[in-house]
N, C-alpha and C positions, 0 to 999 in steps of 0.2 A: 555764675553757675560753677559748681565744683567740678574738679577733674573726674571724680567717680561718677557723677551724674552724666557728664558728657560721654564717658565710656559706656555707660548703661544705655544711653539713647542710641549711640552708634551701634552697639551690639544688637539692640532691639531692631533697628532698621535693617541690619545685615540679616538677621534671622527672618524678618518679614519678607525679604527679597529672595531668600534661599528656597528653592522648590522643595516640597515635602517628598521624601523618598517613599514612594508607594510600591516599590518593587517587592517581589516575593520569590522564594525558591521555585524553580520549575517543577511541575508535577512529575516530570520524568527523572528527577534527581534520585540518587541513592539516599537511603535513610539518613536524615539529619544534615545532609549536605546543603550549604547555604548558597552555593554557586554551581551552575549558572542561575541568574535571576531574571525574571520577567517583570518589566515595568508596566504601569497601567496603560500606557500607549503602545505596548508591545515592543518597546525597545528591549534589547537583550544585553546583559552584562555577563561576560565570561572572565574567569580568573584561573591562573595556573601558577603554582609556586615552583620555580625552577631557577634558583640563585646562580647556578653555574652555566646556564645557557647563554649563548651569544645572540640568538635570534629565535623568537617564538611567533608563530602565525596561527590564525584560525582558518581552517579549510572546510567550507561548506561542501556537502556531498553533491557533486554533479554540477553541470553548467546550468540546467534548468532547476532552480531551487529558490526558496523564499527567503534566504538569508543574504544573498548577494554573491558577487563574483569573488572567488578567492584565488590564492591565499591572501589573507588580510593580516597585515602586521599588527602585533600587540605591543603595548607599552610596558616597560619595566620600571619599577620603583627602586628606591635605595636598598630595599630588603630582598630583592629578587622576586617580587610578586609581579607577574605579567597580567595585564588586563586589557579589555576592550569592551566598549559599548556600541552595539550595532543600532542603526536606525530601526524604526518600526518594521517588524518582520511580518511576512504573510502568515496568517494563522495556519495551524496544523502541525504535523510532525516533520522534523528536519534532521537528516543525518549530518554529522560534522565530526571533526577530529582536530587535534593540534599537530603542528609540524614544529618539532623542537630541534633546531640545528640540523634540519633536513630529515629527521626521523619522524614518521607518523606515529602518534601516540593517542590513546583515548583519554577522555576527560575523567579523572578519578571521581568527580562529583556527579557524573551521569550514569544512569543505567546504560547497558549496551544492548544492541539489537542486531540480529544477523542481517547485514546488508553490505554491499560492495564486496561480497565473497568472504567476509570476516565479521567478527563481532565489532560493532561500531557505535560510537556515542550517538545519542539522539536527544533532541529537545522538543518538548510539546509546548506550542504557543496557542493560547485559547482563542477561539473565534467568538466574538460577542453575539449572543443570541442563538448560537448553535449548540444544542445539547443532545442531538440524536445519537451520538457515539459515546455519551457519558453514562456512568453507572447510576441507575435510578432504582427506586423502590418498586420494582415490577417483578413478576415471575421470571426466573432465569433458567436458561438451558444449561447444558453441560458441554464442555470441550473434553473429549476423551482421546487418549493416545492409543492408537491401534497399530500393533505390530503384525506384519504379514510377510509371508515368504513369496518372492516373485519367481515365477517360472521363467520369465523373460530374462532376468538378470542373473538368476541363480544365487540370489542373495536376499537377506532380510531387509525389509523397508519399513518405514513407519509413516502413518498418516494421522492427522488430527481431524476428529469428527465432532461437529457440533450437532447435538440433539436438542430439539425444542423443549420448552419448559414442561409440557405435559407428556413427554415421551414415556417416562417410567410409570406414570399414573394411568394412562390410557393404553393398556397393554394389548388391546385388539386393534388399535389404530395403526394404519400404515401411512407413510409420508413420502412426498416427492423429494428428490435429491438434487442439490446444486453442487457441482464439482468446481471449486474455486481456486485459481492458480495465482501464484506470486510473480514477481518480476525477476530479471536477471540479477544474480548475486545475492538473492534471498532464498528462503526455504519454507518448509511447511509451517513454521511458527509465525511467519510474517503477517498473515492476515489477521491473526488474533492479537499479537503483541503490538505491532505497529498500526494495523488497520482497525482494530477493535471490532472485527466483524461480528463476534458473538454478542457484543453489547448493541450494535446496530440492529441485529436480528431480534434480540430480546425486546427492544423498544418498539420496533415495527410490529411485531406480533402482539405485544401488549396493547398497542393502540388500534389493533384491528386493521392495520394498513398492509400487512403481509400475511400470507398463509403460513402456518407452521411447516417447517421443512428441515431436512437433514442437510448439512453442509460438510463437504469432504475437502480437506486441504492437504495435498501431498507435495513433496519436493519434485520439481519438474525436470530432474536430470536422471538418466538411467543409462547404464552401459551393459551391453551384452557380454557374456564371458568371452575373453580373448578378442574383443573388438579391436580392429586395427585403425590407427589414426588416419584421417584423410585430410587433404589440403582444404582449408577453409577459404572463404572469399578473400581474406587478406593474405593468403599464402601461409598462414600459420596452421600447423597440424592440429586437427581437432578429432575427438572421439565422437562418432555418430551417436546422437541421442535417441535412445529407444523408448522414450517416455510414452509416445503414442501407443505402442504395443503394450506397455505396462498398464495404461489406463483401460484399454479395451479388454485385454486378456487376463489381467491380474486384479486391478483395483475394483472395477465395477462388479465382477463376479464375487469378490470378497465382501464388498459392502452389501450387496443384495443378499448374500448368505448369512451375514452377521447382524444386520439391522432390519427393522420392519419397514422396508421400502416398498414403494409402488414401482415395481421393476419393469417399466415399459418406457418407450421413447417420449410419450406425452407427459411423463412425470420425471423427466431427466433433463437437466440443464447443465451447461458449462459456461464459465466466464473466467477471464483472467486479465491481469494488468500488464502493460508493457510487453515484454517477450512472452509472458503468460497469455496475453491477449492474442498474440500471433499463434501460439500453440493451440489456443481455443479455436481460432478460425480454421487451422489446418485439420485438427482432429475432428471437429464437428462436421465440417463439410465433407470429409471422407467417410463419415459414419452417420449419415442422416437417418439411418434406420435405428440409431441408438439415442440421438439427441434431437429435441424439438425446440429448444430454447438456447439462444446464443448471445453472449455478451462480450464485447471487446472494449476494454478500458485502456485507452492510450496505447493501443497497439501500433507498431511501426508500419504505416500504410503508404509510405512515400511512393513505392513502385506498384501499388495495387492496380490491377487491371481486371475489369469485369469479365473478360473472356478467359483469362488464364488463372487468376488467383482463386483461392478456395476450391482448388481442384475442378474448376470450370462449372460449378453448380449454379452460378449466376447467369449463365448463358440462356437458361430457360426460366424466366421470371415467374411464369404461371406455376410451373412445377415447384419452384423454390417457395413461393408464397403459400402453396398448398401444404407443403411439408413442415415449414418452419413457423412455429407459433409466435416467436419473437426474435428479431434480429436487431440488436442494440449496439450502437457504437457511441463512444464518448471520449472527450478530451478536455483539457484545461486551456484557457486562453494564454497562459504563461508558458506552455510548452510549445513554442512557436511552430516548429517544423511539423510536429505531430498534429497539432491543431489544424494547420493549413491542409495537411493531407486528409484529415478526417472531414473537414469542410468540403473538400473536393469530392471525396467519396460520397458524402451525403447528397450532393447535387447529382452525381452520376447515378446513384441508386434511385433517386427521385425521377430522373429522366427515363430510366429503364423500367419504371413501374414496379420496383422491388420494395415491398413493404418493410419498413424499418423505423427505428427510433434513433434520433440523433440528439445526444445530450451534450451540453456545454457547461463547464464549471468556470465561472468568471474569476479571473485573477489568480488562479492556482497553476502551479507548474507540474513538472513530471515528478510528483511527490504524492504522499499518502492522503493529503486533503482532497486532491482530485479523485482518488480512488475510493475514499470513504463516501464522498458525495455520489460517486458512480453507483456503489453498492446500494446506497440509500434510495436511489431512484430505480435501479434495476430490480431489486428483490420484490418490491410491491407489484411489479408487472407480471411476475411469474405465476403460473397455474391459474390465470384468469381466463 
C-alpha cells in the first residue's frame, strides 16, 4: 500500500468521524454577522476579537436564564479571537453581554435590545415546533408610535399601539383594548422587539383564536414635576413612580380619544410581566371600575396575601368574581422562586373560591419565552 493511499484512507476516516457543522448565524444577529451561531441541537457559539484583552467572559442576563450561570470564561486563540460554545440552551430570547477585562460590552455581532436599563445584546434560540411568534403569510396589524403630553408628569411621553389587521379597512368597527406592560429595566419597545407581541396577535387573530383588539404598550416609569426621592425598601433613595396616575388620567383618555375603542371596563384589559405584572395587579385592583380583565405574567408574588394584597379586593370573593371577567396568573418552572409563589397563590385562590386561571410554562425561566407563551395563552381568553 502506497504512502499516498494510506494518507487518503486516514484522512477519509478522520472526515467520517468529524461531526458536520450544522450551525447557522442567530436570527438576532446584525446583517451578515456570522457569530453568534446556533447549532442544530441548540448549542451556541460566541466569538469576540479582542487581541489585547487579558480576560473575556460571557455574561448571561440574570440568575434565571436559559444560557447558564455566569460569568463564563471564554478561550483565546493565538490571534486574539475569544470563543466559547455553550451546551444546548433553553429555546427563546436571552439577554447577554461580554465582560472584557472587567468592562461590560455588547456583542458587535448581535442586535441590541433595551433591557437591564440599557441597550443589551440578545440571542434568539429557536424552539422546535413553536411558530406562534414567527412571521407568517397572514394579515398583519400595525404598530404605531403615539406621542402624547402627560398632565401628570408635565412632559411628553410615547406609547406603541398595535392595531389589528382590519383596523383601517373597517372604519366603523370599534375594538377592545389590552394595556400590556414590560418588566424592570425594559421599556415600551420590549413587547414587540423582544416579545414579538404583534406577531403573536397577528397569528392568533388569523387563526380565529383571538378576537381583534388594540394593544397599548407604554413605558412603566413616570415622575411628577419636582418629585422628591424617598427611601426605598433597601434604603436607597427612589423617585416615587406616578405611572398608575399616568395610565388612568393620561393614557386611557388619550387612547379612547385617538382610536376606535370600546371605551368601557368590559372591553378593557391590563397585563404585564415581572414588575409590570405587579403594576397590573396594583392598578387594576384599585380601578375595577376601569378594568375587567387582569393578567399577571411572572409577577413577584412572594409576599402576596389575600387579605391585604391587591388593595384588599380579594377579601370578598363573590364581589371580585362578579366584577372580574378573567384573573390570570402565570409563571415558568425555571424561575423557581416566582413559580413557587405563583403555585401557592393558585392554591390559596382555589381555596377561597376566587375564579382564576393558573398557567405554567414548562422549562422556561424569568425570560421572554415564558412571557411569549403567557400572551399566547392569555390573549385568546379575552373578550369571551
